[in-house]
N, C-alpha and C positions, 0 to 999 in steps of 0.2 A: 429576328428582324434584321436590317443592315441598313447602311449609310448610302446615301447617293449623291456622289458629287462629280460634276463634270460630266455626267453621262454615265460614271463607273458605278458599279456596285462594290461596295467594299467588301473586304475579306469575311467570311462568316455570314454570308447572305443565307438568308432561309427563303423559303416559298412564300411567307406571310406577306411578303412586299417589303420595299424600300423604307427606310426613315429619311425624311428630307428636312432640311433645315427650315422651322417655321417663320413665316414672314413677320417681321417684326413691326412694320408701319401700317400693314394693311391686313384686313381679317374678312372673310366671306359672311362671317356671322353679323357685323356691324357695316352696314351699306354707308353710312355716313363717313366712317373711317375709310372704308374702301374706295369711295369717290374723292377722297380728299377734302371732304366736307368739315371734317375735325381733326384735331391734332392728335396724333396718337399718344397713348399713356405711357409718359417715360418710365425707363427704368428707376427701381427704387434699391436702397442700400438694405443689405439684409444681413444679421448678424455683425459683432464687434470687432474691432482691432485687435489682434494678438502676435505675438510670437509664438512659433511653432517649434518647437524641440528645445530639450535641454542638455544638448550633444555636446555644448561647450562648456558647461558648468565644470567646477572642479572635480566633482566625484565622476561626471562622465569622461573628462580626460585622463583622470586616476584609472579608472576601468578599461578605457581603451589602451592605455601604456601597459597595462598587465598582459595584453594579448599580442604586443608590437615585438617585432625583432629588433634586438640591440643592433645599434649602428657601430660604424669602425671609427678611424680617424677623419674619415672626410670632413667631418665638422670641427674639428681640430683634437689634438691629444686629450684636451681637458674634458672632451664629451664622449670619449669610448665608452661603449656600454648604455648610453643612452637611449632613449625610444624616441622615434619620429612617429608621431601622431598627427590624425587630421579629425577635424570636428567642422559641423554644418550647422547652421541656422536659417531660418526663413522667416521674415516680418512682413506684414502688409504694409508698414510705413516705410522701412528702410533709411538710409541715409541720401538726401539728394546729392547729385553731383552732375556736370556736363556730360561724363561719360554714360550715366545711367539715362538721362534726358535724351541723348543721342541715340540710344539703343532703343528706347521706347518710341522715338520718331521713326527709326528703321522699320522695327518691327510692325508698326501701324502700316506703313506704306508698302511692305514687302509683299503682305497678301500670303497664299497658303504654298507651302513647299513640298509637303507630302501629298500623294496622290490623292488620299483620301482624307485631308485635312482642311477644314473650313476656316475661314479668315473670320475672326471675331467681329462683332460689329464696332462702329466706331465710339460708340457710347461705353464699351469696355475700356477703351484707353483713355478715354475722358475722365474715368472713374479709379485710375490706376492707382495703386498702394493705399487702397481705400478699402480693403475687405470684399466681401462678395456683393455684386451689384446683379439686379437681374429683373426680368418680367416673368409672367407665367409660365413660360416656355423656354426661357434663355436665362443664363446663368453664368457671370464672369468673376474673375478675381485675378490681378496682376500683383505680384509679390516681388521682393526684393531678396536674393540669397547671398551668403556669404560663406565661405569655406576658410579656416584657419588651420596652418599646417606648422605643427608646434614641434620643439625639441623638447622633451620631458624628462628630466633627470631629478633623483633625489626627490621624488613625490611632487614636483612642480614643476610648470612649463617655464624653460630657462633661455631660450630662444624662438622668436616668431621667425619661420624660415620663407613664410611667403602666404600669400592671400588671393583669391578671386571672388568676383560677384557675377551674380547672372540673373537674368530675370524669368522667373515662372509665370506663365500665362494659362490660365485655365479657362475655358469656355465648355460649358456643357449645354444640352439642350434637347429637347424632347418635342412631341407632337399630341395635340389635343386628341387626335383621331387615329394614332397608333398605341401599343403598350409597350413602346419601347423608347429608351433613351441614351444618350451618348456623353462622354466627358474626354474633352481632350486635354492634354497638357503639352507645354512647350517649356524646355529649359534651353536657355541661350545665353553663355558667357558673354560679357561685354568688357570685362577689365580683369588683370591680373598683375601680380609683381612677383620676383623672384620664383620660388619653387611653385608659386600659383600660376606661372605659366609652363609647368611642365606638362609631360605626356600624362594625360588621365581620361578617364572614360565616366559615362553616366549611364547607370541601370535602372530598370523600375519596374514594376508590374501595378496592376489594378484588381481590385476586390470589389465584389459586389455583396452587401449584407441586406438583410431582411427579406423581404418577398419579391425576390429577382433571381435570375440566373443570368451568367455573364455568357455573352454568344461569342466575343472576340475581344482579346487584348494583345495589341501589337508591340508592347515594349516601347522603350524609347529609341527612335531611330534617329541618325545612325549611330548615336552612342559615344560620338567624339566630342569630351568635354573640350572644347578650344572656343577662342573668340570668334564669335560672329557664326557660329555653327549652331543652326536651330535644331533641336533634338527634340521629334514629335512624337506623342504617343496618342492613341486612340482607344477607347473601351466602350463596347457596345453591350448594352444590357436589356434583359426583357422582363417583363413582369410576371410573377406567377400568380397573380390576381386578375386573370382574364374571363374567368368564367363569369355568366350573368349574375350580376347582383354583388359581385365581389369589390372589394376595396382593399388596397395593401401600401404600406410603405416600404420604402427601400433607401439606403444608403451606400454610396460609391465612396471609394477612395483609391487614390493613386499613394504609392510607397515608391521613393525612389534615394538613390545616394551615390555617392562621387567615389572614386577609386583612382588614387595618384600613385604613379611609379616609384616605388621605395616606402611607402606607406600603405596601413592597413585601410579598409573601406572606410569612410566616414560612417557616423551614425544614420539610421534612416530618417528621411524625411516625409510626413504624410499630409496628404490634402483630403481633407473631409469634405465631400460634396453635400450641399445642403439638401434637406429631404425631398425626395421624390415620392408623389402620390400617384398611384395608378388605380385605375377602376374601370369597371363595366357596370356602373349602377345608374348610369343616366338613361332611363327610358323615354315615353312619351312625355315632353315637358310639360303639356297642358297648363300652359304659361297664365294664360288667361289674364293678362295683365289689360286687356281691354276689353270691348263689348262690340261686335260678337268674340268668343272665345276663338284662339287659335294655338293648335297644336303641332309638333313636329315629330319626326319618326325617331327611334330609337338610336342613339349615337353611337353605340358601339363602346369599346375600350379606347382609353388614352390617358396620357400622363400630363403632370403639371408639378410645378416646384411648389410646394405646400405654403411656405412662408409667405409668398406673394398675394397681396390682397387683390383679389380681381376688380376691376373697375369697368363698369359700362357707360359708354360714351355715346352723347345725343347732341345733336347741332341743332340751334334754332333757325339756322339757315340751311339745314340738311333736308333729309327726306321727310320728317315729321315734325316740322316746325311749331304745330300748335301743341302737341304732345311734349316736347322740349320746353316750351314756354309755360306749360302747366306745371310740370315738376319743378322748373326752376322756383316759379311763384310759390309753390306748396314748401320747397326747401327752404327758400327765403322767411316763410312764416315760420320757421323753427322745425319743421318735421325732418327726420333724420334722414340719412343716405348721403348727404352732400360731399363731394370730392373736393379737397383732400383730408379734411378734419373732422367731419361729420361722423356722429355716431353711425354704426354701420346697419346696413338691413341683413337680415339672414332668410336665406330662402326655405320655403316649405313646397312641399312636392304631394301633400295630402289633397286630394281631390274635394273632399267633402269641408276640409277648411278652406280651402281657396275659394270655393263656391260661397261659402257663409261670408268670406270677406267681401265678395262681388256684390252680394244681396244687400250687405249692410252699407256698403257705400255708393252703390247704385241702384236702387229699388225697382224692381221691375215695373212698378205703377207710374214710375216718371217718363212722360211721353218725350221720346227721342226727337229733336227737331230735324227738318229735312236735313240730310247729308251728315249729320252728326251722331255722335255715339258718346256713352258716358265713360267717362274715364276717372281712374281712382288713383290717389297717391297718398300713402306708401303703396305699393303694386299688391294685389290680392295675393300674387305669390310669395308673399313675406311675412316673417312673423309678425312685422309690425303693420299688417294689415288691419283694416276697420274691425274686423271680429276678433282677431286672434291676438291683438296686440295687449301687452300688459305693461304700466298700468293703463286701463282704458281711458280713452280720451274720447272728444266729440266732432261732429262734422263741421268742416268750414269751406266756404268757397271764396270766389273773386267775382267783382262786378264792374260794368262799364262806370267811369268812361274810359279806364286805361286797361280793359281787359276785354275785347271785341271777341277775344278767341273763347271766352266761357260762356256760354249761352245756357244760364241757369234761369228757370222760373220762379220768382219769388214766391210764388205759392206754395213751394214745397218747403219753405222755412229754414233752409239751410244759412245759417250766419256768415257775414263778411266780418273780416277785421280779427279774425279769431289769430293767435299767435302761440306758441308754445310746441313744446317736442311731442305731445301725445295728441292723439287724434288722427284725421285723415283730411284730406281735399277731395271735392268731387267738382268735375268741370265736363260739360258737353263740349267735345271738340271734334274737328274733322274726322268724321269715320276712317276714312283711309288712312289716315296720319295714326288714329289708334290702332286700327288693326295690323299696319306692316310695322308700326313701333312695337307693338306686342310680339309678332314674329322674331322682330331683332333681338328683343329679351330673351324669347327661347332659345334662339340661336346662340346668344351669350352664354347662357347656362350652360349649353353643350361645349361651345369652342374654350370656353375657361374652365371646363369640369367643376362648376358649381353644384354641390351637391347638396342634399336636405341638411339643412342647418347652417350650411356654411356663410360665411360672412363677406358682403361686398359693398362698392359705393357705387353712386350714379355721378358722372360727370356731365353738366351742362354747360355747352361752349357757344360762343356767339353764333 
């Protein structure tokens, strides 16, 4: 597959179609979000903060000195025969400075420079120097790099000849309806002193491990490690798990290094992208979240960042208000699935189990009022549904005067006032809300690649 940017297909394009950047704030799967009726799910932090590379450790400097050429008298007669060595380190935290803050602001405002380089979203810069942040289809990390240029003599570094710092900006993205993903990297120097401002280059390449193959690796362009020069690289990868029913994991990596004139190359720096999961395992969703059942067509192949928990969004002022209101009441009574800190729901795809959940929570013998249908929570398409949950709980419902949206016949004997994390809630809600809200849940399963057993949460907004 290939990337599409500015109407141009990136190098390495294949006949399978372009990979386009996923929309961050809208989704055709969730109409409440698409119409601006609900707030999009914000990015979350994934993984810890760590310093990458031991290239500046005493042992690494000693190893670098062994392969370096000896210098002459340019650093003084007392240093003839010493070794000029370089080392580099990248940390997500780094050292705050006015120069770094200015470089970050410039990078945010500059936009794309390479033809097929996409500008990272604003939230990427909002979470700079704090590890990986992302959504189900976008991932970003901004780190701080430092290179030291040393004169090494008699087994120890004896003179710091210069330093330089740079921003390392990573932005990766995929699509829930294509089996392709991409990882962009930018290396841009923002400060240097003495030899750190000398002539230098940056070089690098990308690899793809696991169940994937690399389509294109542009390297770092233009390769000039100089102040305010953005060196951009793009790698495009395709899953090798695209056959019907397959699921595969992939790990991408960028490796790069600096080379100063008169110094051997620095140690390599590695950027490991969070795990990408691609699958072609979503078929007819048969979501059955409401009554009547609703199903959508097979979704085809797609990829997501596995470490990001998917979140379904409903708004009480959106397209399915009575459905959203019922879910909120059920969650507030203690049932699982509430965003952001509730116990997760787990999707199930077994048709028999889903039907059993539906029959338990919404028996066929209950007469549906005019224009209403039976809704249950947790959804019948979850492990926590009325029949498949463990441990087993009991039914609950909600009654007037504060619940005009829940039309339950007292003759059915469903108790009110029940609380706790087990059991289920049943209500007769607007039939259109129920049907269309169930369709949105089925589309959510597809658009977020929620497979059998996968966890997720439900966010009810005003």
